[in-house]
C-alpha positions as CSV (number, residue, x, y, z in Angstrom):
1,X,43.4,-62.7,194.0
2,X,46.3,-64.0,191.9
3,X,48.5,-61.5,190.2
4,X,48.1,-62.2,186.5
5,X,51.6,-60.9,185.8
6,X,53.3,-62.7,188.7
7,X,54.2,-66.3,189.5
8,X,51.0,-66.7,191.3
9,X,49.1,-66.2,188.1
10,X,50.6,-69.1,186.2
11,X,48.3,-71.8,187.5
12,X,45.3,-69.7,188.6
13,X,42.2,-71.8,188.4
14,X,44.0,-75.1,188.8
15,X,42.7,-77.3,191.7
16,X,45.1,-79.6,193.5
17,X,44.4,-82.3,196.0
18,X,47.5,-83.0,198.1
19,X,47.1,-86.4,199.7
20,X,50.8,-86.7,200.6
21,X,52.7,-86.4,203.9
22,X,56.1,-85.3,205.2
23,X,58.2,-83.3,202.7
24,X,58.3,-84.4,199.0
25,X,54.6,-84.3,198.0
26,X,53.7,-81.3,200.2
27,X,56.6,-79.3,198.9
28,X,55.6,-80.1,195.3
29,X,52.0,-79.0,196.1
30,X,53.3,-75.8,197.7
31,X,55.2,-74.9,194.6
32,X,52.0,-75.4,192.6
33,X,50.2,-73.1,195.1
34,X,52.9,-70.6,194.7
35,X,52.1,-70.5,191.0
36,X,48.4,-69.8,191.8
37,X,46.9,-73.3,192.1
38,X,44.2,-73.8,194.8
39,X,45.7,-76.6,196.9
40,X,43.7,-78.6,199.4
41,X,45.7,-80.9,201.6
42,X,43.8,-84.0,202.7
43,X,45.1,-85.5,206.0
44,X,43.9,-88.5,208.1
45,X,42.0,-87.8,211.3
46,X,45.3,-87.8,213.3
47,X,46.9,-85.4,210.8
48,X,50.1,-85.5,208.9
49,X,52.8,-86.9,211.2
50,X,54.9,-84.0,210.2
51,X,52.7,-81.8,212.4
52,X,54.8,-83.0,215.3
53,X,58.1,-83.8,213.7
54,X,61.1,-82.1,215.5
55,X,59.1,-80.5,218.3
56,X,56.1,-78.0,218.2
57,X,55.5,-74.3,218.7
58,X,53.0,-72.8,221.0
59,X,50.2,-73.5,218.5
60,X,50.9,-77.2,218.7
61,X,52.4,-77.5,215.2
62,X,56.0,-78.2,214.1
63,X,57.6,-75.2,212.3
64,X,58.6,-77.5,209.4
65,X,55.0,-78.5,208.9
66,X,53.7,-74.9,208.9
67,X,56.4,-73.8,206.5
68,X,55.8,-76.6,203.8
69,X,52.0,-76.3,204.0
70,X,51.6,-72.5,204.0
71,X,49.3,-71.4,201.2
72,X,47.1,-74.5,201.4
73,X,43.7,-75.4,202.9
74,X,43.9,-78.4,205.1
75,X,41.0,-80.8,205.7
76,X,40.8,-84.2,207.5
77,X,39.2,-87.2,206.1
78,X,39.1,-90.9,207.2
79,X,39.3,-92.7,203.9
80,X,38.5,-95.9,205.6
81,X,34.9,-94.8,206.2
82,X,32.3,-94.7,203.5
83,X,31.1,-91.1,204.3
84,X,34.6,-89.6,204.1
85,X,35.6,-91.6,201.1
86,X,32.5,-90.4,199.3
87,X,33.4,-86.8,200.2
88,X,36.9,-87.4,198.8
89,X,35.5,-88.8,195.6
90,X,33.4,-85.6,195.1
91,X,36.6,-83.6,195.5
92,X,38.4,-85.8,193.0
93,X,35.7,-85.1,190.5
94,X,36.4,-81.4,190.7
95,X,40.2,-81.5,190.9
96,X,42.8,-81.1,188.2
97,X,45.7,-82.7,190.0
98,X,46.0,-85.3,192.7
99,X,49.3,-85.9,194.5
100,X,49.6,-88.9,196.7
101,X,52.7,-90.5,198.4
102,X,51.3,-93.8,199.7
103,X,53.2,-97.1,199.2
104,X,52.0,-98.8,196.0
105,X,48.7,-100.6,196.5
106,X,47.5,-98.5,199.5
107,X,44.8,-96.6,197.5
108,X,43.6,-99.9,196.1
109,X,43.0,-101.2,199.7
110,X,41.1,-98.0,200.5
111,X,38.8,-98.6,197.5
112,X,40.3,-95.9,195.5
113,X,42.3,-97.7,192.7
114,X,43.8,-95.8,189.8
115,X,41.0,-97.0,187.5
116,X,38.3,-95.6,189.8
117,X,40.0,-92.2,190.2
118,X,40.3,-92.0,186.4
119,X,36.6,-92.9,186.0
120,X,35.6,-90.2,188.5
121,X,37.7,-87.6,186.5
122,X,39.1,-88.7,183.1
123,X,41.1,-85.5,183.0
124,X,42.8,-85.9,186.4
125,X,46.5,-85.6,186.6
126,X,47.3,-88.3,189.2
127,X,50.8,-88.2,190.7
128,X,51.9,-91.4,192.5
129,X,55.0,-90.2,194.3
130,X,56.9,-93.0,196.0
131,X,60.4,-94.0,197.2
132,X,61.1,-96.7,194.7
133,X,58.4,-96.5,192.1
134,X,55.1,-98.3,191.5
135,X,56.7,-101.6,190.4
136,X,59.9,-103.5,190.7
137,X,61.2,-105.6,193.7
138,X,61.7,-102.6,195.9
139,X,58.2,-101.1,195.4
140,X,57.1,-101.9,198.9
141,X,60.4,-101.4,200.7
142,X,60.7,-98.7,203.3
143,X,63.1,-95.8,202.8
144,X,64.0,-92.2,203.4
145,X,66.1,-89.6,201.6
146,X,69.4,-91.0,202.7
147,X,68.5,-94.5,201.3
148,X,67.3,-93.1,198.0
149,X,70.5,-91.1,197.7
150,X,72.6,-94.2,198.6
151,X,71.1,-96.5,195.9
152,X,70.6,-93.8,193.3
153,X,74.2,-92.8,193.2
154,X,73.9,-89.6,195.1
155,X,76.4,-90.6,197.8
156,X,79.0,-92.6,196.0
157,X,81.3,-89.8,195.1
158,X,80.5,-87.3,197.8
159,X,82.3,-86.6,201.1
160,X,85.9,-87.3,202.1
161,X,88.2,-90.1,201.3
162,X,86.7,-93.4,202.5
163,X,83.5,-91.9,203.9
164,X,80.4,-90.6,202.0
165,X,78.5,-87.7,203.7
166,X,74.8,-87.0,203.8
167,X,73.5,-83.8,202.3
168,X,71.2,-81.3,204.0
169,X,68.5,-80.3,203.3
170,X,67.4,-83.7,202.0
171,X,68.2,-83.9,198.2
172,X,65.9,-86.6,197.0
173,X,63.0,-85.2,198.8
174,X,63.4,-81.7,197.2
175,X,64.5,-82.9,193.8
176,X,61.5,-85.3,193.5
177,X,59.2,-82.4,194.4
178,X,60.7,-80.3,191.6
179,X,60.4,-83.2,189.2
180,X,56.7,-83.6,190.2
181,X,56.0,-79.9,189.4
182,X,57.7,-80.2,186.0
183,X,55.8,-83.4,185.2
184,X,52.4,-81.9,186.4
185,X,53.0,-78.8,184.3
186,X,53.7,-80.9,181.2
187,X,50.7,-83.1,181.8
188,X,48.5,-80.0,182.2
189,X,49.8,-78.7,178.9
190,X,49.0,-82.0,177.2
191,X,45.5,-82.1,178.7
192,X,44.9,-78.5,177.4
193,X,45.6,-79.8,173.9
194,X,44.0,-83.2,174.1
195,X,41.7,-83.4,177.1
196,X,43.7,-86.5,178.3
197,X,44.5,-86.9,182.0
198,X,47.7,-88.7,183.1
199,X,49.1,-91.1,185.7
200,X,52.5,-90.0,186.7
201,X,54.8,-92.6,188.5
202,X,57.6,-90.6,190.1
203,X,60.2,-92.3,192.3
204,X,62.5,-90.4,194.7
205,X,65.3,-92.8,194.1
206,X,64.9,-92.5,190.3
207,X,65.0,-88.7,190.5
208,X,68.5,-89.0,192.0
209,X,69.4,-91.7,189.6
210,X,68.4,-89.5,186.7
211,X,71.3,-87.1,187.6
212,X,73.9,-89.9,187.3
213,X,74.6,-90.2,183.5
214,X,78.0,-88.6,183.7
215,X,79.2,-90.4,186.9
216,X,77.9,-93.8,185.6
217,X,79.6,-93.3,182.3
218,X,82.9,-92.4,184.0
219,X,82.6,-95.5,186.2
220,X,81.9,-97.7,183.2
221,X,85.1,-96.4,181.6
222,X,87.2,-97.2,184.6
223,X,87.4,-93.6,185.9
224,X,84.9,-93.7,188.8
225,X,84.6,-90.3,190.5
226,X,86.3,-90.5,193.9
227,X,85.4,-88.7,197.0
228,X,87.9,-85.9,197.5
229,X,89.7,-87.3,194.4
230,X,88.4,-85.5,191.3
231,X,87.7,-82.0,190.0
232,X,84.1,-81.7,191.3
233,X,84.4,-84.0,194.3
234,X,87.1,-82.2,196.3
235,X,90.3,-83.4,194.7
236,X,91.2,-80.0,193.1
237,X,92.7,-76.9,194.7
238,X,90.7,-74.6,192.4
239,X,87.4,-76.2,193.5
240,X,87.5,-76.5,197.2
241,X,86.4,-75.4,200.6
242,X,89.0,-73.8,202.9
243,X,89.0,-72.8,206.6
244,X,90.1,-69.4,207.8
245,X,92.0,-68.8,211.1
246,X,88.7,-68.0,213.0
247,X,87.1,-71.3,212.0
248,X,84.9,-69.8,209.3
249,X,84.9,-71.3,205.8
250,X,85.2,-70.0,202.2
251,X,84.3,-71.6,198.9
252,X,86.4,-71.4,195.8
253,X,85.0,-72.4,192.4
254,X,87.8,-71.2,190.1
255,X,87.5,-73.9,187.5
256,X,88.1,-71.6,184.5
257,X,91.8,-70.6,184.1
258,X,91.1,-66.9,184.2
259,X,89.4,-67.2,187.6
260,X,92.2,-69.4,189.0
261,X,94.8,-66.9,187.8
262,X,92.8,-64.0,189.4
263,X,92.7,-66.0,192.7
264,X,96.4,-66.8,192.6
265,X,97.3,-63.3,191.8
266,X,95.2,-61.9,194.7
267,X,96.8,-64.5,197.1
268,X,100.3,-63.3,196.0
269,X,101.1,-66.7,194.6
270,X,101.4,-66.5,190.8
271,X,103.5,-69.6,191.0
272,X,100.3,-71.6,191.7
273,X,98.8,-70.6,188.3
274,X,100.5,-73.3,186.2
275,X,99.7,-76.0,188.8
276,X,95.9,-75.8,188.3
277,X,95.8,-79.1,186.4
278,X,98.3,-81.2,188.3
279,X,97.2,-84.8,188.8
280,X,94.4,-85.3,191.3
281,X,94.0,-85.5,194.2
282,X,96.1,-82.4,194.5
283,X,96.9,-82.9,198.1
284,X,100.1,-80.9,198.1
285,X,98.6,-77.8,196.3
286,X,95.5,-78.0,198.4
287,X,97.6,-78.1,201.5
288,X,99.5,-75.0,200.4
289,X,96.4,-73.0,199.7
290,X,94.8,-74.2,202.9
291,X,97.7,-73.1,205.0
292,X,97.8,-69.7,203.4
293,X,94.0,-69.1,204.0
294,X,94.3,-70.5,207.5
295,X,96.7,-67.8,208.4
296,X,94.1,-65.0,208.5
297,X,90.5,-64.7,209.7
298,X,87.4,-64.6,207.4
299,X,87.2,-60.8,207.3
300,X,90.7,-60.5,205.8
301,X,89.6,-62.7,202.9
302,X,86.3,-61.1,202.3
303,X,88.1,-57.7,202.1
304,X,90.7,-59.1,199.8
305,X,88.3,-60.7,197.4
306,X,85.4,-58.2,197.6
307,X,86.1,-56.9,194.0
308,X,87.9,-60.0,192.6
309,X,85.9,-61.9,190.0
310,X,87.1,-65.5,190.7
311,X,84.1,-67.5,192.1
312,X,85.2,-66.9,195.7
313,X,82.3,-66.8,198.3
314,X,81.9,-67.1,202.1
315,X,80.2,-70.2,203.4
316,X,77.4,-68.3,205.0
317,X,76.2,-69.2,208.5
318,X,72.4,-70.0,208.3
319,X,71.8,-67.1,210.7
320,X,73.5,-64.7,208.1
321,X,71.7,-65.8,204.9
322,X,68.6,-63.6,205.2
323,X,70.6,-60.4,205.9
324,X,73.1,-60.9,203.1
325,X,72.8,-57.9,200.8
326,X,72.1,-59.8,197.7
327,X,69.5,-62.1,199.4
328,X,67.9,-59.1,201.0
329,X,67.7,-57.2,197.8
330,X,66.0,-60.0,196.0
331,X,63.3,-60.3,198.7
332,X,63.0,-64.1,198.8
333,X,63.3,-64.5,202.5
334,X,60.4,-63.5,204.8
335,X,60.6,-63.6,208.6
336,X,57.4,-63.8,210.6
337,X,55.8,-65.5,213.7
338,X,56.5,-63.3,216.7
339,X,57.6,-65.4,219.7
340,X,57.8,-68.5,217.4
341,X,59.6,-66.9,214.4
342,X,59.4,-68.6,211.0
343,X,62.0,-67.9,208.3
344,X,60.2,-68.6,205.1
345,X,62.0,-68.9,201.7
346,X,59.5,-67.8,199.0
347,X,59.3,-69.5,195.6
348,X,62.4,-68.6,193.6
349,X,60.6,-67.4,190.5
350,X,60.0,-63.9,189.2
351,X,57.5,-63.5,186.3
352,X,57.3,-60.3,184.3
353,X,59.3,-58.5,186.9
354,X,57.0,-59.2,189.8
355,X,58.4,-60.1,193.2
356,X,58.0,-63.7,194.6
357,X,54.4,-64.1,195.8
358,X,53.9,-64.3,199.6
359,X,52.1,-67.2,201.1
360,X,49.2,-67.0,203.5
361,X,49.4,-69.3,206.5
362,X,47.7,-72.7,206.1
363,X,44.0,-72.7,206.8
364,X,42.1,-75.6,208.5
365,X,38.7,-76.3,206.9
366,X,36.4,-79.2,206.0
367,X,35.4,-81.1,202.9
368,X,32.0,-79.5,202.7
369,X,33.4,-76.0,202.6
370,X,35.9,-77.0,199.9
371,X,33.1,-78.8,197.9
372,X,31.1,-75.6,198.0
373,X,34.1,-73.5,196.9
374,X,34.8,-75.9,194.1
375,X,31.0,-76.4,193.4
376,X,31.3,-80.2,193.4
């Protein structure tokens, strides 16, 4: 039963068919489930390939698959057969949202074009989530997160001088999932007022591209952001990552002058204060700060800055995140799984003071059981 005052009460009663695979679509559908939607994931007979991606646990499933599909009911249908396609069409008739991540034209080949889905359910919110979008010369081109980041501008100003770096976890995958949830929520709001369904064309590359207004403007003005060369790309001493003597790292985000002054004072180097806005890249100043921090281990710096308000934080090791006092106090991380532990990050939303809702493990079922539950 959804908690009417929590996040899992926001979309209670909404039915979602998740016809997507791997990460972007399933993560979007999981966020909808976290907000109370009844999500049914439809997989081919062989299952989502992510079931085996990166190695499996004792239950035969990859941990990443179990994590991103927790909270859902999973069924298997062969949409190339008439019987299973008919079963799927019945489910479409009772759904509010359909999320699919096929290459453009695939549903047409399966006998399930956009027009037919709309005729089965005029109020359906149909999300077509793809790498490059439903039209354009790249519509059928293969790609993964790194490629979408590359063409969409997400790598151009990252990394070190002369070499972009890839981000992890995958940015385009997760960003497009969030964009999907935002678009679905808006489409459901419109349908509530007008009864009108929607066809949502969401591209992973364009999700990244949508973040590039500022960098593209700067580039058009002849001031292209440079890797390790500008304020937010690693060219400033006040916005930087530094290594301590024990190999651990700290982050400094002292962009505001008051924070930079507090940092310099704590370091015993008030002479650095007036140098904050020296021309970039600030190689000399960065080198001086780096050398000072490298003289002591991480513990020295965490003690020194424990009470200093200057945007100074440890780069946490992944094994440390869950136990961090602030993370633990907020209750967003859940560890379960016994001999095959899963570390699950719950939906980062608190509604009316309620804690983030916990997810049940994924449940395997069949189309008939879902049809009866949905009464379709």
